[in-house]
Steps between C-alpha positions, in 0.01 A plus 500: 500500500230253398542166310276448214294181564428444128743274331730624239452414155835392362592544145480147339705606198836434655397149630353414158840614331701301747282176441508551120885558520547187700283289269689626200830419654393148592395435144829633366702280743284197441520527116881546529527166667229298317527639152873513458622507141623177322873479518677432175646179607133381568393551136486230256722596205400400156783317301470768218558780769813321636626454153453878430686588809776268404515638145544853644762395735711278260420654163849460371526129589158411374488697170818688460766481242685225698202244486599149401222488246527768221129513454463609865723807473237780498717766679802640355645598844625332817290715714208378703164679503540531878797735457255772426167367622595464877333229709416311183282798386282524803634800683308815415701793358785277361372418151229266657351245260169502717431880429510482123 
């Protein structure tokens, strides 16, 4: 039984894949912490957007048949739009106003 004195040439593909996988994992983790999405409470809301949400939530009060001013009675029902358009029309698959 003799030992081969020449060094063995190892396959570098495994080490290369290990280094590449570690680098990709580090980039994913770093981006998850640094590039976090903006939370809804951090966004500036335009007054017209807030008015639209309020109009969908309180349709009957704002433009229904019971409004104090007759010229503001645009709806003939006491239902709010949010009765059908869930989450003020922002939830996909529930008559969303954002998908139209």
